Legacy VTK file of the C-alpha trace (Angstrom):
# vtk DataFile Version 3.0
C-alpha trace
ASCII
DATASET POLYDATA
POINTS 193 float
-26.839 -26.563 -33.579
-27.842 -22.981 -32.153
-25.390 -20.369 -32.131
-25.402 -16.689 -30.823
-23.352 -13.523 -31.488
-21.440 -11.177 -28.919
-22.129 -7.545 -30.126
-19.519 -4.465 -28.609
-22.321 -3.032 -26.232
-21.820 0.085 -27.606
-24.895 0.283 -29.984
-22.241 -0.358 -33.416
-23.524 -3.547 -34.352
-20.153 -5.068 -34.339
-19.983 -8.635 -33.808
-16.672 -9.768 -31.783
-14.204 -11.067 -34.352
-12.893 -15.125 -34.256
-9.721 -16.479 -36.336
-10.400 -19.607 -38.329
-9.223 -21.489 -35.159
-12.186 -20.454 -33.633
-10.430 -18.272 -31.226
-12.039 -15.123 -30.170
-10.289 -12.078 -29.906
-10.732 -8.820 -27.506
-8.705 -5.257 -26.233
-9.120 -4.031 -23.028
-7.694 -1.045 -21.095
-6.893 -1.815 -17.983
-6.208 0.389 -15.143
-4.897 -0.347 -11.921
-7.224 -0.474 -9.144
-5.411 2.183 -6.861
-5.237 4.246 -9.844
-9.374 3.766 -10.167
-9.363 5.142 -6.662
-7.282 8.120 -7.190
-9.484 8.899 -10.326
-13.312 7.873 -9.949
-13.626 7.846 -6.185
-10.613 10.502 -5.448
-9.222 8.790 -2.578
-6.151 7.242 -3.232
-3.340 8.073 -0.814
0.654 7.532 -0.724
3.313 8.488 1.433
6.718 8.287 1.964
8.194 7.572 5.258
12.361 8.120 6.152
14.254 6.966 9.085
17.794 6.939 10.148
18.793 3.938 12.067
19.941 4.890 15.892
21.524 1.286 16.334
21.735 -2.202 15.403
18.065 -3.392 16.572
15.119 -4.083 15.234
13.921 0.218 14.370
10.219 1.171 13.516
10.622 2.690 10.223
6.581 3.645 9.256
3.271 2.798 11.149
-0.417 3.295 9.362
-3.252 2.668 11.402
-6.564 2.714 10.332
-8.945 4.760 12.860
-12.027 5.419 10.490
-14.971 3.479 11.709
-16.679 3.085 8.500
-13.828 2.097 5.930
-11.179 -0.437 5.533
-7.844 0.822 4.316
-6.593 -1.225 1.200
-2.993 -1.615 0.901
-1.789 -1.394 -2.386
2.609 -1.604 -2.961
4.860 -0.813 -1.088
8.676 0.250 -2.060
11.672 0.187 0.474
15.075 1.069 -0.728
18.160 1.936 2.354
21.186 3.030 1.456
22.757 -0.111 3.605
22.161 -3.840 3.687
18.844 -3.973 5.829
16.306 -6.453 7.199
12.499 -5.188 6.632
9.991 -6.903 8.574
6.417 -5.949 8.182
4.140 -5.913 11.132
0.425 -6.213 12.268
-1.315 -5.177 15.124
0.983 -2.834 16.698
-0.255 0.215 18.243
1.403 3.639 18.613
2.985 4.662 22.010
5.147 7.406 21.735
7.731 9.496 19.814
8.294 9.589 16.080
6.776 12.136 13.243
3.262 12.112 12.712
2.458 12.391 8.813
0.193 13.352 6.778
-0.898 11.303 3.955
-1.107 12.833 0.008
-4.229 12.138 -1.423
-2.728 11.623 -4.849
-5.713 12.837 -6.860
-4.494 16.770 -6.140
-7.430 18.173 -6.764
-9.238 16.646 -4.048
-8.537 17.950 -0.327
-9.937 14.840 0.969
-8.242 13.599 4.125
-7.929 10.383 5.564
-8.729 8.995 8.712
-5.538 7.313 9.888
-2.827 7.809 12.479
0.912 7.576 10.820
4.079 7.868 12.224
7.455 7.466 10.620
10.758 6.663 12.479
12.780 9.956 10.656
16.085 10.938 12.100
15.881 10.384 15.506
14.349 7.030 15.344
12.362 7.463 18.139
9.300 5.798 16.985
7.999 3.414 19.854
5.244 1.011 19.213
3.456 -1.569 21.155
5.547 -4.851 20.498
2.591 -7.180 21.138
0.471 -8.346 18.991
3.466 -8.587 16.831
2.526 -10.825 13.736
4.685 -10.682 10.834
3.298 -10.303 7.427
6.249 -10.438 5.442
9.849 -9.990 5.609
12.952 -10.161 3.077
16.615 -8.598 3.347
17.346 -5.634 0.932
20.644 -4.782 -0.463
21.655 -1.273 -0.422
20.696 1.127 -2.937
18.241 -1.938 -4.646
14.800 -0.841 -3.854
12.228 -3.367 -3.810
8.414 -3.137 -4.710
5.921 -5.735 -2.878
3.025 -5.625 -4.566
-0.115 -5.636 -2.858
-2.701 -5.312 -4.922
-5.120 -4.405 -1.924
-4.500 -7.846 -0.469
-3.722 -6.545 2.857
-6.972 -4.773 4.395
-6.702 -3.139 7.908
-9.944 -2.448 9.174
-11.056 -0.219 11.888
-7.982 0.141 14.438
-5.455 -1.950 12.434
-2.683 -1.253 11.765
0.898 -2.266 9.635
4.221 -1.178 10.779
7.495 -1.771 8.443
10.251 -2.174 10.622
13.981 -2.750 9.713
17.486 -3.817 11.081
20.481 -2.678 9.766
23.681 -0.614 11.417
24.043 2.839 13.082
23.174 5.617 10.211
21.750 2.953 7.759
19.211 5.357 5.879
15.472 3.536 4.890
12.714 4.925 2.956
9.853 3.591 2.270
7.041 4.518 -0.181
3.209 3.247 0.724
0.086 3.464 -1.871
-3.253 2.297 -0.413
-7.113 3.641 -0.595
-10.079 3.568 2.328
-12.813 1.200 1.012
-16.203 1.017 2.396
-16.135 -1.786 5.468
-17.467 -5.099 3.079
-17.371 -3.417 -0.210
-17.074 -5.680 -2.896
-15.534 -4.468 -5.864
LINES 1 194
193 0 1 2 3 4 5 6 7 8 9 10 11 12 13 14 15 16 17 18 19 20 21 22 23 24 25 26 27 28 29 30 31 32 33 34 35 36 37 38 39 40 41 42 43 44 45 46 47 48 49 50 51 52 53 54 55 56 57 58 59 60 61 62 63 64 65 66 67 68 69 70 71 72 73 74 75 76 77 78 79 80 81 82 83 84 85 86 87 88 89 90 91 92 93 94 95 96 97 98 99 100 101 102 103 104 105 106 107 108 109 110 111 112 113 114 115 116 117 118 119 120 121 122 123 124 125 126 127 128 129 130 131 132 133 134 135 136 137 138 139 140 141 142 143 144 145 146 147 148 149 150 151 152 153 154 155 156 157 158 159 160 161 162 163 164 165 166 167 168 169 170 171 172 173 174 175 176 177 178 179 180 181 182 183 184 185 186 187 188 189 190 191 192
Protein backbone atom coordinates (compact mmCIF):
# COMPACT_ATOMS: atom_id res chain seq x y z
CA UNK A 1 0.00 0.00 0.00
CA UNK A 2 1.39 3.38 -1.00
CA UNK A 3 1.02 6.56 0.96
CA UNK A 4 1.80 10.22 0.55
CA UNK A 5 2.45 13.17 2.82
CA UNK A 6 0.87 16.59 2.40
CA UNK A 7 3.25 19.32 3.52
CA UNK A 8 2.38 22.92 4.33
CA UNK A 9 3.95 24.40 1.18
CA UNK A 10 5.94 27.04 3.08
CA UNK A 11 9.11 25.03 3.45
CA UNK A 12 8.78 24.24 7.17
CA UNK A 13 8.50 20.51 6.51
CA UNK A 14 5.38 20.18 8.68
CA UNK A 15 2.83 17.63 7.53
CA UNK A 16 -0.92 18.02 7.88
CA UNK A 17 -2.61 16.66 11.00
CA UNK A 18 -4.86 13.60 10.79
CA UNK A 19 -6.84 12.38 13.81
CA UNK A 20 -7.40 8.78 14.94
CA UNK A 21 -10.47 8.53 12.67
CA UNK A 22 -8.52 9.57 9.56
CA UNK A 23 -9.97 13.10 9.39
CA UNK A 24 -7.74 15.77 7.92
CA UNK A 25 -7.67 19.14 9.73
CA UNK A 26 -7.02 22.39 7.92
CA UNK A 27 -7.34 26.07 8.74
CA UNK A 28 -7.70 28.90 6.31
CA UNK A 29 -8.23 32.60 6.17
CA UNK A 30 -11.00 33.51 3.75
CA UNK A 31 -11.68 36.95 2.33
CA UNK A 32 -14.63 37.86 0.15
CA UNK A 33 -14.09 38.34 -3.55
CA UNK A 34 -15.07 42.00 -3.19
CA UNK A 35 -12.48 42.46 -0.42
CA UNK A 36 -9.94 40.83 -2.73
CA UNK A 37 -10.78 43.42 -5.40
CA UNK A 38 -10.48 46.27 -2.87
CA UNK A 39 -7.14 45.09 -1.49
CA UNK A 40 -5.29 43.57 -4.44
CA UNK A 41 -6.86 45.07 -7.57
CA UNK A 42 -7.88 48.36 -5.91
CA UNK A 43 -11.10 48.46 -7.93
CA UNK A 44 -14.01 47.58 -5.66
CA UNK A 45 -16.89 50.07 -5.74
CA UNK A 46 -19.88 50.89 -3.55
CA UNK A 47 -22.49 53.61 -3.61
CA UNK A 48 -25.63 54.69 -1.78
CA UNK A 49 -28.64 55.60 -3.95
CA UNK A 50 -31.60 57.45 -2.37
CA UNK A 51 -35.09 58.09 -3.71
CA UNK A 52 -38.27 59.64 -2.30
CA UNK A 53 -41.23 58.14 -4.16
CA UNK A 54 -43.30 60.78 -5.94
CA UNK A 55 -46.38 58.58 -6.38
CA UNK A 56 -47.62 55.02 -5.91
CA UNK A 57 -46.49 53.67 -9.29
CA UNK A 58 -43.29 51.75 -10.00
CA UNK A 59 -40.41 54.21 -9.41
CA UNK A 60 -36.82 54.02 -10.67
CA UNK A 61 -34.53 54.25 -7.63
CA UNK A 62 -31.09 53.22 -8.89
CA UNK A 63 -29.49 52.61 -12.28
CA UNK A 64 -26.05 51.19 -13.15
CA UNK A 65 -24.89 50.58 -16.71
CA UNK A 66 -21.52 49.18 -17.72
CA UNK A 67 -19.98 51.35 -20.43
CA UNK A 68 -16.50 49.78 -20.34
CA UNK A 69 -15.87 47.76 -23.50
CA UNK A 70 -13.09 45.74 -21.88
CA UNK A 71 -14.51 44.82 -18.46
CA UNK A 72 -17.54 43.13 -16.99
CA UNK A 73 -19.12 44.44 -13.77
CA UNK A 74 -19.72 41.77 -11.14
CA UNK A 75 -22.47 42.57 -8.63
CA UNK A 76 -21.57 41.26 -5.16
CA UNK A 77 -24.26 42.64 -2.88
CA UNK A 78 -27.25 44.88 -2.70
CA UNK A 79 -28.58 46.36 0.55
CA UNK A 80 -32.02 47.96 0.53
CA UNK A 81 -34.01 49.74 3.22
CA UNK A 82 -37.14 51.90 3.25
CA UNK A 83 -39.08 53.88 5.84
CA UNK A 84 -42.34 52.19 4.73
CA UNK A 85 -43.51 48.89 3.24
CA UNK A 86 -42.43 48.75 -0.42
CA UNK A 87 -42.16 46.23 -3.21
CA UNK A 88 -38.70 46.00 -4.79
CA UNK A 89 -37.91 44.84 -8.35
CA UNK A 90 -34.39 44.28 -9.64
CA UNK A 91 -34.44 44.63 -13.42
CA UNK A 92 -31.87 44.15 -16.17
CA UNK A 93 -31.44 45.83 -19.52
CA UNK A 94 -33.20 49.17 -19.28
CA UNK A 95 -31.49 52.22 -20.79
CA UNK A 96 -31.13 55.68 -19.28
CA UNK A 97 -33.51 58.21 -20.87
CA UNK A 98 -33.47 61.34 -18.65
CA UNK A 99 -33.70 62.85 -15.18
CA UNK A 100 -32.35 61.58 -11.87
CA UNK A 101 -29.10 62.54 -10.20
CA UNK A 102 -25.85 61.41 -11.83
CA UNK A 103 -23.57 59.72 -9.27
CA UNK A 104 -19.87 58.97 -9.03
CA UNK A 105 -19.07 55.55 -7.60
CA UNK A 106 -16.79 55.32 -4.57
CA UNK A 107 -13.67 53.18 -4.91
CA UNK A 108 -13.62 51.35 -1.55
CA UNK A 109 -9.82 51.35 -1.63
CA UNK A 110 -9.76 54.98 -0.49
CA UNK A 111 -6.09 55.41 -1.37
CA UNK A 112 -6.73 54.68 -5.04
CA UNK A 113 -8.25 57.35 -7.30
CA UNK A 114 -9.18 54.85 -10.04
CA UNK A 115 -12.55 55.74 -11.50
CA UNK A 116 -15.21 53.51 -12.97
CA UNK A 117 -16.35 53.51 -16.59
CA UNK A 118 -20.11 53.32 -16.03
CA UNK A 119 -23.33 55.33 -16.12
CA UNK A 120 -25.01 55.66 -12.70
CA UNK A 121 -28.10 57.55 -11.55
CA UNK A 122 -30.40 57.72 -8.55
CA UNK A 123 -34.03 58.80 -8.42
CA UNK A 124 -33.31 61.42 -5.76
CA UNK A 125 -35.91 63.63 -4.05
CA UNK A 126 -37.75 64.37 -7.30
CA UNK A 127 -37.98 60.68 -8.36
CA UNK A 128 -37.70 61.86 -11.99
CA UNK A 129 -35.28 59.17 -13.20
CA UNK A 130 -36.70 57.86 -16.48
CA UNK A 131 -35.51 54.57 -17.97
CA UNK A 132 -36.71 52.75 -21.04
CA UNK A 133 -39.12 49.96 -20.16
CA UNK A 134 -38.19 47.41 -22.83
CA UNK A 135 -36.48 45.05 -22.58
CA UNK A 136 -37.39 44.78 -18.93
CA UNK A 137 -36.17 41.47 -17.45
CA UNK A 138 -36.94 40.82 -13.78
CA UNK A 139 -33.86 39.38 -12.02
CA UNK A 140 -35.18 39.43 -8.46
CA UNK A 141 -38.09 40.88 -6.51
CA UNK A 142 -39.40 40.96 -2.95
CA UNK A 143 -41.54 42.82 -0.45
CA UNK A 144 -39.62 44.93 2.06
CA UNK A 145 -41.10 45.83 5.43
CA UNK A 146 -40.65 49.34 6.86
CA UNK A 147 -37.31 49.99 8.58
CA UNK A 148 -36.13 46.42 7.96
CA UNK A 149 -32.94 46.44 5.85
CA UNK A 150 -32.62 43.57 3.39
CA UNK A 151 -29.36 42.16 2.00
CA UNK A 152 -29.11 40.42 -1.36
CA UNK A 153 -25.82 38.51 -1.60
CA UNK A 154 -25.07 37.84 -5.27
CA UNK A 155 -21.32 37.15 -4.79
CA UNK A 156 -20.53 38.09 -8.39
CA UNK A 157 -23.43 36.01 -9.70
CA UNK A 158 -24.89 38.95 -11.65
CA UNK A 159 -22.49 40.07 -14.37
CA UNK A 160 -23.03 43.15 -16.52
CA UNK A 161 -21.16 43.01 -19.81
CA UNK A 162 -20.57 46.11 -21.92
CA UNK A 163 -23.80 48.16 -22.33
CA UNK A 164 -25.75 45.88 -19.95
CA UNK A 165 -27.56 47.52 -17.04
CA UNK A 166 -29.16 46.93 -13.66
CA UNK A 167 -32.02 48.97 -12.22
CA UNK A 168 -33.62 48.83 -8.78
CA UNK A 169 -37.26 49.93 -8.72
CA UNK A 170 -39.75 50.37 -5.89
CA UNK A 171 -43.51 50.55 -5.54
CA UNK A 172 -44.94 52.19 -2.41
CA UNK A 173 -46.72 55.39 -1.45
CA UNK A 174 -46.00 59.07 -2.04
CA UNK A 175 -43.17 60.23 0.24
CA UNK A 176 -41.75 56.76 1.01
CA UNK A 177 -37.96 56.92 1.18
CA UNK A 178 -35.91 54.07 -0.32
CA UNK A 179 -32.15 53.61 0.12
CA UNK A 180 -30.11 51.23 -2.02
CA UNK A 181 -26.44 50.37 -1.37
CA UNK A 182 -24.70 48.52 -4.19
CA UNK A 183 -21.31 46.75 -4.07
CA UNK A 184 -19.54 45.59 -7.24
CA UNK A 185 -16.20 45.35 -9.05
CA UNK A 186 -15.00 45.36 -12.67
CA UNK A 187 -13.33 42.24 -14.01
CA UNK A 188 -11.45 41.82 -17.26
CA UNK A 189 -13.95 40.32 -19.67
CA UNK A 190 -13.90 36.51 -19.58
CA UNK A 191 -11.37 36.32 -16.72
CA UNK A 192 -11.54 33.11 -14.73
CA UNK A 193 -11.46 33.47 -10.97
